[in-house]
PADO-771927 format. One record per residue (C-alpha): residue number from 1; residue in three letters; x, y, z. Coordinates in nm, 3 decimals, decimal comma. Last residue first. Example, Ala and Ser with C-alpha at 12.3 -4.5 7.8 and 13.67 -1.06 7.14 Angstrom:
2
2|Ser|1,367|-0,106|0,714
1|Ala|1,230|-0,450|0,780
//
This chain:
386
386|Asn|-9,592|2,061|8,559
385|Pro|-9,438|2,100|8,908
384|Tyr|-9,308|2,459|8,879
383|Asn|-8,959|2,502|9,018
382|Arg|-8,966|2,864|8,891
381|Met|-8,647|2,853|8,684
380|Lys|-8,711|2,491|8,595
379|Leu|-9,050|2,593|8,460
378|Ala|-8,894|2,841|8,218
377|Asn|-8,632|2,602|8,082
376|Glu|-8,881|2,318|8,041
375|Met|-9,137|2,541|7,875
374|Arg|-8,889|2,682|7,624
373|Arg|-8,758|2,335|7,536
372|Arg|-9,109|2,194|7,489
371|Gly|-9,211|2,486|7,272
370|Arg|-8,909|2,440|7,047
369|Trp|-8,990|2,069|7,018
368|Tyr|-9,358|2,135|6,943
367|Val|-9,276|2,385|6,669
366|Lys|-9,021|2,142|6,524
365|Leu|-9,278|1,860|6,525
364|Glu|-9,524|2,096|6,355
363|Glu|-9,268|2,166|6,079
362|Glu|-9,215|1,793|6,025
361|Ser|-9,590|1,737|5,999
360|Ala|-9,795|1,606|6,290
359|Val|-10,029|1,308|6,254
358|Ser|-9,877|1,096|6,534
357|Leu|-9,818|1,415|6,733
356|Asp|-10,171|1,430|6,872
355|Ile|-10,165|1,731|7,105
354|Gly|-10,326|1,706|7,450
353|Lys|-10,657|1,745|7,632
352|Asn|-10,728|1,685|8,000
351|Ile|-10,538|1,990|8,133
350|Pro|-10,460|1,905|8,493
349|Ala|-10,544|2,143|8,779
348|Thr|-10,330|2,404|8,954
347|His|-10,494|2,555|9,260
346|Gly|-10,715|2,864|9,226
345|Gln|-10,996|2,737|9,448
344|Ala|-11,228|2,672|9,153
343|Asp|-10,960|2,463|8,982
342|Thr|-10,667|2,586|8,778
341|Gly|-10,515|2,543|8,432
340|Val|-10,192|2,728|8,352
339|Leu|-10,090|2,935|8,050
338|Leu|-9,741|3,017|7,920
337|Phe|-9,740|3,279|7,645
336|Ser|-9,495|3,282|7,355
335|Ala|-9,448|3,599|7,151
334|Arg|-9,404|3,733|6,799
333|Asn|-9,463|4,080|6,657
332|Thr|-9,460|4,268|6,326
331|Ser|-9,499|4,025|6,035
330|Arg|-9,579|4,202|5,708
329|Arg|-9,866|4,202|5,459
328|Lys|-9,869|4,456|5,175
327|Gly|-10,224|4,465|5,042
326|Asp|-10,266|4,839|5,089
325|Cys|-10,171|4,811|5,458
324|Asp|-10,162|4,473|5,629
323|Ala|-10,017|4,399|5,971
322|Asp|-9,932|4,054|6,104
321|Val|-9,913|3,949|6,470
320|Arg|-9,782|3,607|6,576
319|Val|-9,866|3,418|6,893
318|Asp|-9,725|3,091|7,025
317|Val|-9,931|2,926|7,300
316|Leu|-9,769|2,707|7,567
315|Ile|-10,010|2,509|7,783
314|Thr|-9,965|2,407|8,145
313|Ser|-10,140|2,159|8,376
312|Gly|-9,969|1,835|8,277
311|Arg|-9,773|1,944|7,970
310|Val|-9,889|2,084|7,639
309|Cys|-9,687|2,237|7,354
308|Ala|-9,728|2,479|7,063
307|Val|-10,095|2,579|7,082
306|Gln|-10,118|2,837|6,802
305|Ala|-10,242|3,196|6,813
304|Thr|-10,265|3,406|6,495
303|Cys|-10,324|3,780|6,536
302|Ser|-10,448|4,011|6,263
301|Val|-10,398|4,384|6,216
300|Ala|-10,545|4,595|5,937
299|Asp|-10,309|4,891|5,934
298|Glu|-10,431|5,253|5,931
297|Arg|-10,338|5,300|6,297
296|Phe|-9,979|5,191|6,243
295|Val|-9,793|4,880|6,355
294|Ala|-9,414|4,898|6,382
293|Gly|-9,175|4,613|6,309
292|Asp|-9,000|4,309|6,451
291|Phe|-9,104|4,352|6,814
290|Ser|-8,999|4,031|6,986
289|Met|-9,158|3,873|7,292
288|Ser|-9,051|3,572|7,494
287|Leu|-9,160|3,350|7,781
286|Met|-9,471|3,548|7,874
285|Gly|-9,619|3,436|8,202
284|Met|-9,876|3,239|8,397
283|Thr|-10,174|3,350|8,191
282|Phe|-10,493|3,186|8,317
281|Val|-10,709|2,885|8,236
280|Arg|-11,026|2,844|8,438
279|Ser|-11,259|2,897|8,142
278|Arg|-11,282|2,542|8,015
277|Gly|-11,248|2,343|7,695
276|Ala|-10,869|2,312|7,718
275|Phe|-10,823|2,419|7,354
274|Arg|-11,081|2,697|7,381
273|Arg|-10,921|2,819|7,701
272|Gly|-10,574|2,814|7,547
271|Cys|-10,683|3,002|7,233
270|His|-10,871|3,258|7,443
269|Leu|-10,561|3,314|7,657
268|Ala|-10,331|3,349|7,356
267|Cys|-10,567|3,599|7,190
266|Lys|-10,600|3,802|7,510
265|Glu|-10,222|3,805|7,555
264|Met|-10,173|3,926|7,197
263|Phe|-10,417|4,215|7,245
262|Ser|-10,251|4,325|7,571
261|Leu|-9,906|4,314|7,414
260|Leu|-10,022|4,511|7,110
259|Ala|-10,170|4,781|7,334
258|Gly|-9,845|4,787|7,532
257|Gly|-9,644|4,839|7,215
256|Phe|-9,830|5,163|7,140
255|Val|-9,953|5,176|6,782
254|Ala|-9,727|5,400|6,574
253|Gly|-9,714|5,781|6,549
252|Asn|-9,381|5,789|6,732
251|Tyr|-9,527|5,950|7,046
250|Asn|-9,763|5,656|7,087
249|Asn|-10,087|5,572|6,909
248|Ser|-10,360|5,374|7,087
247|Thr|-10,585|5,682|7,117
246|Leu|-10,614|5,686|6,737
245|Pro|-10,806|5,361|6,750
244|Phe|-10,654|5,017|6,684
243|Phe|-10,831|4,787|6,438
242|Val|-10,836|4,421|6,539
241|Asp|-10,850|4,077|6,381
240|Ala|-10,848|3,733|6,545
239|Arg|-10,715|3,396|6,428
238|Leu|-10,730|3,070|6,621
237|Asn|-10,529|2,756|6,680
236|Ala|-10,545|2,395|6,792
235|Val|-10,671|2,262|6,456
234|Arg|-10,326|2,218|6,299
233|Met|-10,187|2,066|6,618
232|Pro|-10,396|1,752|6,574
231|Ile|-10,615|1,655|6,874
230|Arg|-10,553|1,444|7,182
229|Leu|-10,796|1,295|7,434
228|Lys|-10,665|1,020|7,662
227|Lys|-10,366|1,218|7,787
226|Ile|-10,069|0,991|7,862
225|Ala|-9,846|1,127|7,583
224|Asn|-9,890|1,490|7,688
223|His|-9,737|1,449|8,034
222|Pro|-9,458|1,236|7,882
221|Val|-9,360|1,521|7,645
220|Glu|-9,304|1,397|7,290
219|Val|-9,013|1,524|7,077
218|Ala|-8,841|1,191|7,011
217|Glu|-9,160|0,981|6,996
216|Ala|-9,314|1,213|6,735
215|Thr|-9,006|1,177|6,518
214|Leu|-8,711|1,395|6,413
213|Pro|-8,440|1,130|6,369
212|Ser|-8,228|1,275|6,509
211|Pro|-8,358|1,511|6,772
210|Trp|-8,350|1,874|6,661
209|Asp|-8,072|2,093|6,795
208|Thr|-8,239|2,412|6,676
207|Glu|-8,289|2,597|7,005
206|Glu|-8,357|2,962|6,933
205|Ser|-8,077|3,207|7,005
204|Ser|-8,098|3,374|7,346
203|His|-7,783|3,217|7,490
202|Lys|-7,553|3,519|7,468
201|Arg|-7,839|3,757|7,536
200|Leu|-7,927|3,568|7,855
199|Ala|-7,563|3,585|7,972
198|Met|-7,558|3,960|7,907
197|Tyr|-7,879|3,999|8,111
196|Lys|-7,738|3,800|8,402
195|His|-7,422|4,012|8,407
194|His|-7,629|4,331|8,406
193|Ala|-7,858|4,198|8,682
192|Ala|-7,553|4,135|8,903
191|Ile|-7,437|4,492|8,842
190|Asp|-7,786|4,624|8,919
189|Gln|-7,792|4,424|9,243
188|Pro|-7,447|4,556|9,337
187|Asp|-7,580|4,914|9,297
186|Thr|-7,344|5,169|9,139
185|Leu|-7,386|5,099|8,769
184|Cys|-7,243|5,383|8,559
183|Leu|-7,415|5,394|8,221
182|Ala|-7,254|5,532|7,907
181|Pro|-7,457|5,773|7,701
180|Leu|-7,693|5,650|7,429
179|Gln|-7,693|5,824|7,092
178|Asp|-7,398|5,653|6,922
177|Lys|-7,604|5,435|6,690
176|Val|-7,947|5,479|6,532
175|Ser|-8,169|5,180|6,454
174|Ala|-8,382|5,187|6,139
173|Gly|-8,725|5,019|6,166
172|Leu|-8,892|5,332|6,300
171|Arg|-8,799|5,533|5,992
170|Asn|-8,899|5,897|6,052
169|Arg|-8,837|5,870|6,425
168|Asp|-8,495|5,715|6,361
167|Val|-8,446|5,444|6,619
166|Val|-8,293|5,388|6,965
165|Val|-8,363|5,033|7,082
164|Met|-8,511|4,902|7,409
163|Thr|-8,451|4,556|7,556
162|Ile|-8,674|4,453|7,847
161|Phe|-8,545|4,223|8,121
160|Ser|-8,795|4,057|8,353
159|Glu|-8,925|4,037|8,707
158|Gly|-9,219|3,886|8,889
157|Val|-9,504|3,936|9,135
156|Leu|-9,303|4,034|9,444
155|Ser|-9,505|4,094|9,757
154|Trp|-9,595|4,417|9,935
153|Ala|-9,743|4,398|10,285
152|Lys|-10,003|4,641|10,413
151|Thr|-10,288|4,396|10,366
150|Asp|-10,661|4,405|10,288
149|Trp|-10,646|4,615|9,970
148|Ala|-10,386|4,386|9,817
147|Gln|-10,033|4,508|9,749
146|Arg|-9,848|4,396|9,436
145|Ala|-9,488|4,395|9,314
144|Val|-9,330|4,417|8,968
143|Arg|-8,960|4,429|8,883
142|Met|-8,817|4,543|8,550
141|His|-8,447|4,535|8,462
140|Val|-8,412|4,772|8,168
139|Ala|-8,174|4,710|7,881
138|Ala|-8,036|4,961|7,632
137|Ser|-7,982|4,948|7,258
136|Ser|-7,802|5,148|6,987
135|Asn|-7,432|5,139|7,072
134|Gly|-7,484|4,982|7,413
133|Ser|-7,622|5,069|7,757
132|His|-7,709|4,806|8,018
131|Ile|-7,865|4,788|8,366
130|Leu|-8,126|5,063|8,359
129|His|-8,359|4,997|8,651
128|Gly|-8,737|4,996|8,608
127|Glu|-8,983|4,958|8,897
126|His|-9,350|4,874|8,856
125|His|-9,577|4,881|9,163
124|Val|-9,926|4,731|9,154
123|Leu|-10,206|4,828|9,395
122|Asp|-10,466|4,554|9,375
121|Gly|-10,833|4,623|9,294
120|Glu|-10,867|4,339|9,045
119|Tyr|-10,624|4,062|9,136
118|Val|-10,261|3,990|9,052
117|Pro|-10,170|3,621|9,065
116|Gln|-9,848|3,485|9,215
115|Thr|-9,496|3,411|9,091
114|Phe|-9,602|3,551|8,754
113|Leu|-9,341|3,460|8,493
112|Phe|-9,162|3,709|8,269
111|Ser|-8,912|3,573|8,015
110|His|-8,722|3,831|7,813
109|Phe|-8,912|4,108|7,642
108|Ala|-8,781|4,238|7,310
107|Ala|-8,727|4,540|7,084
106|Thr|-8,928|4,815|7,254
105|Val|-8,896|5,151|7,080
104|Val|-8,700|5,469|7,158
103|Ser|-8,694|5,788|6,952
102|Val|-8,460|5,988|6,735
101|Ser|-8,471|6,301|6,516
100|Ser|-8,737|6,543|6,636
99|Pro|-8,634|6,544|7,001
98|Trp|-8,892|6,473|7,272
97|Gln|-8,829|6,665|7,593
96|Val|-8,933|6,435|7,876
95|Ser|-9,126|6,522|8,189
94|Gly|-9,058|6,347|8,520
93|Gly|-9,154|6,650|8,727
92|Pro|-8,828|6,822|8,646
91|Arg|-8,647|6,629|8,370
90|Asp|-8,437|6,322|8,451
89|Gly|-8,181|6,278|8,177
88|Tyr|-8,218|6,283|7,800
87|Leu|-8,119|5,940|7,669
86|Leu|-8,104|5,746|7,996
85|Arg|-8,425|5,913|8,105
84|Tyr|-8,583|5,801|7,780
83|Cys|-8,482|5,446|7,871
82|Ala|-8,658|5,468|8,208
81|Arg|-8,972|5,598|8,039
80|Ser|-8,962|5,310|7,791
79|Ala|-8,926|5,053|8,069
78|Cys|-9,218|5,196|8,267
77|Ile|-9,449|5,196|7,966
76|Asp|-9,355|4,838|7,874
75|Met|-9,418|4,722|8,230
74|Asp|-9,760|4,888|8,216
73|Ser|-9,844|4,683|7,906
72|Leu|-9,729|4,360|8,070
71|Ile|-9,955|4,428|8,369
70|Leu|-10,245|4,515|8,139
69|Gly|-10,198|4,192|7,943
68|Ala|-10,226|3,993|8,266
67|Asp|-10,585|4,113|8,303
66|Ala|-10,659|4,109|8,674
65|Arg|-10,780|3,798|8,850
64|Pro|-11,122|3,815|9,009
63|Arg|-11,165|3,892|9,381
62|Met|-11,525|3,853|9,489
61|Arg|-11,764|3,995|9,745
60|Glu|-11,718|4,373|9,723
59|Phe|-11,538|4,415|9,391
58|Gln|-11,267|4,680|9,344
57|Lys|-11,207|4,775|8,984
56|Gly|-10,907|4,731|8,755
55|Ile|-10,545|4,774|8,865
54|Leu|-10,443|5,069|9,081
53|Leu|-10,102|5,196|8,973
52|Thr|-9,762|5,265|9,129
51|Gln|-9,486|5,390|8,900
50|Asp|-9,109|5,362|8,895
49|Phe|-8,827|5,510|8,692
48|Arg|-8,457|5,495|8,763
47|Ile|-8,240|5,774|8,621
46|Asp|-8,020|5,892|8,909
45|Ser|-7,924|5,550|9,052
44|Ser|-7,804|5,436|8,710
43|Arg|-7,542|5,710|8,697
42|Arg|-7,517|5,883|8,363
41|Leu|-7,221|5,933|8,132
40|Gly|-7,186|6,109|7,798
39|Val|-7,163|6,042|7,425
38|His|-6,786|5,982|7,436
37|Arg|-6,834|5,746|7,733
36|Asn|-7,001|5,487|7,510
35|Gly|-7,145|5,197|7,709
34|Val|-7,089|5,015|8,036
33|Thr|-6,941|5,148|8,362
32|Met|-6,894|4,944|8,679
31|Glu|-6,940|5,009|9,049
30|Glu|-6,847|4,864|9,387
29|Ala|-6,674|4,569|9,219
28|Ala|-6,710|4,218|9,360
27|Ala|-7,071|4,177|9,258
26|Ser|-7,294|3,968|9,484
25|Ser|-7,472|3,678|9,320
24|Cys|-7,846|3,730|9,290
23|Ala|-8,050|3,515|9,528
22|Arg|-8,079|3,812|9,761
21|Ala|-8,297|3,989|9,504
20|Ser|-8,631|3,862|9,633
19|Arg|-8,550|3,980|9,986
18|Thr|-8,472|4,327|9,852
17|Leu|-8,807|4,339|9,673
16|Ala|-9,002|4,266|9,990
15|Gln|-8,794|4,506|10,200
14|Arg|-8,834|4,786|9,948
13|Leu|-9,209|4,729|9,940
12|Ser|-9,230|4,742|10,320
11|Arg|-9,026|5,064|10,326
10|Ala|-9,211|5,231|10,044
9|Ala|-9,550|5,213|10,216
8|Pro|-9,644|5,521|10,017
7|Arg|-9,391|5,629|9,751
6|Gly|-9,205|5,960|9,783
5|Arg|-8,876|5,837|9,654
4|Tyr|-8,824|5,462|9,663
3|Pro|-8,451|5,406|9,712
2|Arg|-8,307|5,058|9,658
1|Met|-8,117|4,870|9,925
//
């Protein structure tokens, strides 16, 4: 059972999150240690980080969905604070002493799917547990729960693993080794999460087992094939530009990863709604996210969103962010967002439009196949019908 220090309604939240974790296999050992003992040793139970935030505004007669990008952004904040605690310990009042030599940046998000919507005016709790420490990277197991204004109960929204990397503050793309202390895992749930994370890392490479021959019929999804209206993949995309203000900068002098996440989610959602031709399309989750490089305030940033695969009521949109400074263009971020169509009551509803694979190029067939595999794996995990 996890401690929640000084949080209101902590008992009900703890009970809700504990119930969600019972599916994890129990660990035989009472504790385990991972990482470099020569640097130091910290107990996972001493360096957890959690935060409880009010999302959006409260409306009197309606309950609109909250911006999914904000939830993902807050998860990134919580994970980074937890990782800094691993580096420097828990300072009084939660403060952190920033050294001049090294810093921590987000490297990747593993799949995060919303088990239920979050609405404007909800109280949202983010909880980060360190579950892995390596030579230059650490992993945080993030869990998110919500409490509506009209109920005392907390309910689980979703969970994910976030990989953080220690870098040189003067060269954010250069990882630094032998800075992270070893981590002593004392909670059986943290130990189970560690084993799950290592298994995910082992199988995280992109699927490249293309069907042979690589044809439209071989990669097609039956839900997409029966749609009456289908358009070429090359026109199911959009491009949007953005300039980030100084307030978006983090401690490293780069654009905060959460701001990038929020921007990418908005682009993916707009691309999906434009493709479907209706507004009732919402973000169901983010299947992957990689941070390949830093974005700075002086950069001209563009985001390209591409519909990668379509099923019955779900759309997968791949997003890529490029930054340009003085004519030097570089790719900085990639992600895949899973969107779902709904009706006026919030129930899943079919997407009437599909992708026409009969005119797809070989590269587009590969994009579709990778998207299909990612969607199938994610939806199996949540037992989602479409």
